[in-house]
Structure formats: structure tokens, C-alpha cells
C-alpha positions as CSV (number, residue, x, y, z in Angstrom):
1,M,-60.7,-7.1,-33.1
2,Q,-58.8,-6.7,-29.8
3,Q,-55.5,-7.4,-31.5
4,R,-56.3,-4.8,-34.2
5,L,-57.2,-2.2,-31.5
6,T,-54.0,-2.9,-29.6
7,Y,-51.9,-2.5,-32.8
8,L,-53.7,0.8,-33.6
9,M,-53.0,2.2,-30.2
10,A,-49.3,1.2,-30.4
11,S,-49.0,2.9,-33.8
12,V,-50.5,6.1,-32.4
13,A,-48.1,6.1,-29.4
14,A,-45.1,5.5,-31.7
15,A,-46.2,8.4,-33.9
16,G,-46.4,10.6,-30.8
17,V,-42.8,9.7,-29.8
18,L,-41.6,10.4,-33.3
19,A,-43.4,13.7,-33.3
20,G,-41.7,14.6,-30.0
21,C,-38.3,14.0,-31.7
22,S,-39.0,16.6,-34.3
23,P,-36.3,19.2,-34.8
24,N,-38.8,21.9,-33.9
25,K,-39.6,20.6,-30.4
26,G,-36.7,22.0,-28.4
27,P,-33.0,21.5,-27.5
28,V,-33.3,18.0,-26.0
29,Q,-35.4,16.5,-28.9
30,S,-33.5,18.3,-31.6
31,S,-30.2,17.0,-30.2
32,F,-31.0,13.7,-32.0
33,F,-30.5,15.6,-35.3
34,R,-27.1,17.1,-34.3
35,E,-23.6,15.9,-34.3
36,S,-22.5,13.6,-31.4
37,G,-21.6,15.6,-28.3
38,A,-23.3,18.9,-29.4
39,L,-25.0,19.3,-26.0
40,I,-22.1,18.0,-23.9
41,D,-19.5,20.6,-24.9
42,A,-20.9,24.1,-24.1
43,G,-17.5,25.6,-24.9
44,N,-15.7,24.8,-21.7
45,F,-14.3,21.4,-22.7
46,G,-10.7,21.2,-21.3
47,T,-11.1,24.0,-18.8
48,A,-10.9,21.6,-15.8
49,T,-7.7,20.0,-17.2
50,M,-6.2,23.5,-17.8
51,N,-7.0,24.6,-14.2
52,N,-5.7,21.3,-12.8
53,K,-2.4,21.7,-14.6
54,A,-2.1,25.3,-13.4
55,Y,-2.5,24.3,-9.8
56,M,-0.3,21.2,-10.1
57,T,2.6,23.2,-11.6
58,G,2.1,26.0,-9.1
59,E,1.4,28.7,-11.7
60,R,-2.1,29.7,-10.5
61,Q,-1.0,29.8,-6.8
62,W,2.1,31.8,-7.6
63,T,0.3,34.1,-9.9
64,Y,-2.0,34.9,-7.0
65,N,0.9,35.4,-4.6
66,M,2.7,37.7,-7.0
67,A,-0.5,39.7,-7.5
68,Q,-0.8,40.1,-3.7
69,R,2.8,41.1,-3.4
70,F,2.5,43.7,-6.2
71,A,-0.6,45.2,-4.5
72,N,1.2,45.3,-1.1
73,E,4.4,46.9,-2.3
74,V,3.3,49.6,-4.8
75,L,0.2,51.7,-5.5
76,T,-1.7,50.0,-8.2
77,T,-4.2,52.8,-9.0
78,V,-3.8,56.0,-10.9
79,N,-6.5,58.7,-10.8
80,F,-7.4,61.3,-13.5
81,A,-9.0,64.7,-13.9
82,F,-12.5,64.9,-15.2
83,N,-12.9,64.0,-18.9
84,S,-9.1,63.5,-19.2
85,A,-6.6,60.8,-19.9
86,A,-3.6,63.0,-19.1
87,L,-1.1,61.7,-16.4
88,D,-0.3,64.2,-13.7
89,A,2.8,64.4,-11.6
90,G,1.4,62.0,-8.9
91,A,0.5,59.5,-11.6
92,H,4.1,59.6,-12.9
93,D,5.4,58.9,-9.5
94,T,3.1,55.9,-9.0
95,L,3.9,54.5,-12.4
96,R,7.6,54.8,-11.9
97,E,7.2,52.7,-8.8
98,Q,5.1,50.2,-10.8
99,A,7.7,50.1,-13.5
100,A,10.5,49.4,-11.0
101,F,8.6,46.4,-9.6
102,I,7.8,45.1,-13.1
103,R,11.4,45.3,-14.2
104,R,12.4,43.1,-11.2
105,F,10.3,40.2,-12.5
106,P,10.7,39.8,-16.3
107,E,8.8,36.5,-16.1
108,V,5.5,38.2,-15.1
109,R,2.8,39.7,-17.3
110,F,0.6,42.7,-16.3
111,R,-2.8,44.1,-17.3
112,V,-4.1,47.6,-17.1
113,Y,-7.8,48.3,-16.5
114,G,-9.4,51.7,-17.3
115,H,-12.4,53.2,-15.5
116,T,-14.4,56.4,-15.5
117,D,-17.1,58.0,-13.4
118,K,-20.8,57.9,-14.4
119,V,-21.0,61.3,-16.1
120,G,-21.5,60.8,-19.9
121,S,-22.7,58.0,-22.1
122,D,-21.6,54.4,-21.7
123,T,-20.0,54.4,-25.2
124,Y,-18.0,57.6,-24.6
125,N,-16.9,56.4,-21.2
126,R,-15.6,53.1,-22.6
127,R,-13.5,55.0,-25.0
128,L,-12.3,57.3,-22.3
129,G,-11.4,54.3,-20.1
130,Q,-9.4,52.8,-23.0
131,R,-7.5,56.1,-23.5
132,R,-6.6,56.1,-19.8
133,A,-5.4,52.6,-19.9
134,D,-3.4,53.3,-23.1
135,A,-1.8,56.3,-21.4
136,V,-0.6,54.1,-18.5
137,V,0.7,51.4,-20.8
138,N,2.6,54.0,-22.9
139,F,4.2,55.5,-19.8
140,L,5.3,52.0,-18.5
141,V,6.8,51.3,-22.0
142,S,8.7,54.6,-21.7
143,Q,10.2,53.3,-18.5
144,G,11.7,50.3,-20.2
145,I,8.9,47.7,-19.9
146,S,8.3,45.6,-23.0
147,R,4.8,46.2,-24.4
148,S,4.5,42.4,-25.0
149,R,4.5,41.9,-21.2
150,L,1.5,44.3,-20.8
151,E,-0.8,41.5,-21.8
152,A,-4.0,43.5,-22.5
153,V,-5.5,46.9,-22.1
154,V,-9.1,46.7,-20.8
155,S,-11.7,49.4,-20.4
156,Y,-14.6,48.9,-18.0
157,G,-15.8,52.4,-18.5
158,E,-18.4,53.4,-15.9
159,T,-19.5,49.9,-15.0
160,Q,-17.3,49.3,-11.9
161,P,-17.4,52.5,-9.7
162,I,-15.7,52.5,-6.3
163,I,-18.1,55.2,-5.1
164,V,-21.7,54.7,-6.4
165,T,-22.7,58.2,-7.6
166,E,-24.1,59.8,-10.8
167,G,-21.9,62.8,-10.3
168,R,-18.2,63.5,-10.8
169,E,-16.0,61.3,-8.5
170,R,-12.2,61.4,-8.9
171,R,-11.8,58.0,-7.2
172,N,-13.9,56.4,-10.0
173,R,-11.7,58.0,-12.7
174,R,-8.8,55.6,-12.5
175,T,-6.7,52.8,-13.9
176,V,-5.7,49.7,-12.0
177,T,-2.6,47.7,-12.9
178,E,-2.7,44.0,-11.9
179,V,-0.6,40.8,-12.3
180,S,-2.2,38.7,-15.0
181,G,0.1,35.7,-15.2
182,F,3.5,34.5,-16.3
183,V,5.2,35.0,-19.6
184,A,4.7,31.8,-21.6
185,G,7.9,29.9,-22.3
186,H,10.2,32.2,-20.4
187,Q,13.7,30.8,-20.2
188,H,13.8,31.2,-16.4
189,L,10.6,29.3,-15.7
190,L,10.3,25.6,-15.3
191,D,7.6,23.5,-13.6
192,G,7.9,23.9,-9.8
193,N,10.2,26.9,-10.1
194,Y,7.6,29.6,-9.4
195,A,8.7,30.0,-5.8
196,A,12.2,30.9,-6.9
197,V,10.7,33.7,-9.0
198,V,8.3,35.1,-6.3
199,Y,10.9,34.9,-3.5
200,R,14.0,35.8,-5.6
201,E,15.2,38.5,-3.1
202,Y,15.1,36.0,-0.2
203,L,17.1,33.5,-2.1
204,T,19.8,36.0,-3.3
205,S,20.1,37.5,0.2
206,G,21.5,34.2,1.5
207,E,24.3,34.0,-1.1
208,V,27.9,34.8,-0.1
209,E,28.9,38.3,-1.2
210,S,31.6,38.6,-3.8
211,T,34.8,40.6,-3.7
212,L,33.1,43.2,-5.9
213,T,31.0,44.3,-2.9
214,T,33.1,43.5,0.1
215,G,36.7,43.6,-1.2
216,I,37.3,40.3,0.6
217,S,37.7,37.0,-1.2
218,T,35.6,34.0,-0.2
219,G,38.7,32.2,1.2
220,D,39.7,35.2,3.3
221,Q,36.1,35.6,4.5
222,Q,36.0,31.9,5.6
223,A,39.3,32.4,7.5
224,L,37.9,35.5,9.2
225,D,34.7,33.6,10.1
226,T,36.7,30.7,11.7
227,G,39.2,33.0,13.4
228,N,42.3,31.6,11.4
């Protein structure tokens, strides 16, 4: 009798465990009915390796350095009139400076972000932010920048104001141009060569000037330097 009772209790416990593994019980239990690894890969598999490679080759660090340099040397923001995507004279001047910088570094990609103030619906403002970003990209292209280097055009609409207000605010009506990375497979880029890109002017400033700029040959220059 005791053995039969023990067997019955064990059967009930086993049934409870099996019931707990039912596909309707939740993500952990239902994982037994999914393919192997379904819960392990949440869509980020390989991200750590990608980031490690970017740091080891120097791309992530030099992208950051180039972004800092771009922000320090030129104005990155263009402002707009209310409910407008038209570029005024001040915007043209700023974008010409941006284009001059971008032309100096053909290995680098850029992204333009569009913003609006809080007046109007979210849907309308996202479209307006897109139009503003498109206007900036089109102007940069007109200055000789390849459209393929302007990696993406993004509209944040009214979601990222500089000044938190429900009213009209010119500083919120803007686009921002930022460095987004390096052109994949560019012929001038090799692993470990990012410093040569970022500090190109410093490297070329140390080279001996040619006769095209000084009118003096390298041999003559060396003779002058030694006093012979």
C-alpha cells in the first residue's frame, strides 16, 4: 500500500512538471518547444565582435576624433524660419564651410539630422524635419560632395528640442551634420591607417616643398641649408 501511494505521488509530481512545460506557460517553459538558441540570441549576436574589431583597427576611436574635429572647425548646425525648409544666406555660408571640410576627407561619411520646434503635429513635424535634412543634403551635393557619402538623412521632428518650449523657437528649427564613419573599402584606408587620415595636414606639413612652390630644387635647398 505504501509503495502504491509513493508511486501515485510521484506520478502526480511528474504530471505537474510536464504541465509546467506547456507552450502556454511562458517564455522559459515554452523555450523547450523552440529551436535551439532561440532565447540566447536576442538579435545582438556578433555585436561584441563587431565593436571589438572597430576598436582594434582604430576605426571607432578615429571616427570619434574626426567627429570632434569637424565640430570644432566648422558650424554643424543650420537654422530655419518657421514652417520652412528654405536655406537662407547664413545657412549657405555654413554649408559651404561644411562642404570644404568634407571635401578634404573623401574617406569619411556624414549624416544630417533634421529637427523642428513643438508647434504642429508630430507627423507633420517629422516630414518637415525630413525636408530640412533633404535641403541640406542637396546643397552639399551641389558643392561637389558625393551623395553616397551622405550616409543617411534622419528626421527627429520635434522630439529633441534644444529649448524646451511649446512655442516657436528658432534654435529648435535646425539640422545638424555629423561624422558617421568611414567609407567602406576606400582605397586610402588600411587597418591602422586612420591616424594618417585624421592628421593628414600635420603629415604633409613636414614634407619638403617642391620646386613648384619654392622655385628651388631639393639639392639646391640642401646646399643652402648646409651653407655650401
